[in-house]
N, C-alpha and C positions, 0 to 999 in steps of 0.2 A: 422610768424617763427613755424617751425615744429621741434616736438621731436620724434625721432625713439632707440628702444633700441639698444643697441650698438650689432652689428653683428660682424662675425670671420672675416669679409673683410677688416680690417682697412690697410691701405698701409705701405709701410716700412717707409714715411717719416712721417706720422702719428704718428707711433708707435714710432718714435724718439721724437717725441713731448710730448708724456706721459712719455719715460723716462726723458728726461731732466727736467719736472715739477716732477716727482717722487725725482728726485737727488736734485734737488734744494730745497725742499721742506725739505727733510730727513737732509740734510746738515745744515740748518738753523734751523731745527724746528720749522718751522713757522706753521699756521693754514693751509696756502695753499700754492701750487706751481702750477705754469703757464708757458707756453711756446705759443710764436706764431711762424708762419713762414710768412717771406714777400713776395712778389710777386718776388724778385730775388731769392728766396730760402734760404736767411739767416735767423738763428732763435736766439730766444731772449728768454731766461727764467729768471722766479722773483720768488719770493716768498712773502708774505704778508709783509707791513712795519706798524708796530704797535707801533708806539713811542709816547709819551705824546702830542707831538704836530704834529704829523704828520701822518694819518691811509690811507694806500694806499691797495687794493686788489691785488693779484698777477698778474693778468689778467690787471690791471689797470697799474701797473708797466711796464709791459711786453710792451703794446701798448705805453708808453709814452718812454721806450726805443726807440722801433721802429721807433718811430716820430723821437725823438731827433738824431738818425743815419741816417734820409733822407729817410727812408722808403715812398714809394708813394703807396702803398696798401699791403693789407695782405691776405694770403689763407686759413690759418687754424690756430687752435687755440684747447689747452688742458689745462683744469681746474682740478686739483685735489683737492677735499673739503669736509669736511662733511655736508655742507650745501645742503638743498634740490634742489637748482638749481644754476643757474649762475647770477649775480643780474642783474638787467635792466640796470643800469649805466653803467656796465661794456660790456653788449652787445650793448649799445649805440656807447661807444667809438669804439670799433669793428667796427661797420657801419659808423661811422665818418670817419674812415681809408679805409676800405675795400668796403665799399656800401653794399647791400643786399647781402645775399648768402652764408656768412663767413660759414663754418663747425667749429663747436666748440664741442671738445668730453668733457664730464664730468665724473670724475671718483673719486673712495674714495681716502683719503690720501695714500692708498698702490698701488695705481695705477689700481685698476681693475674700468674697463669702465663700467658707469651705463647707460648713455644715450648720444646721439650724437645731437646735435641740429643745424638747419639749420636757421640764422636769415633774 
């Protein structure tokens, strides 16, 4: 896994992921927002689920939505969070579907990107 600081070269499709993650997080007032793009170009956006009987990260929900929709691969992800990094369990779930090399953009809750991680 490698980490690089966010540069100005974010593709339009990856900017869309950041926008979807930000909008979903803001609409639900959740701790995190995330979005993923599957191998067919479909996008899935979700917020953290924090119920007394069920806790799932925003990225975990996105991966579950993609798999439940029949996605056979993932291309990229964006996570907006106050945490210092993306949880290892979330990165592992991405690798389960996408294999190694998926790009994950991490930003603050307002959508300012902090780092890009490649698994």
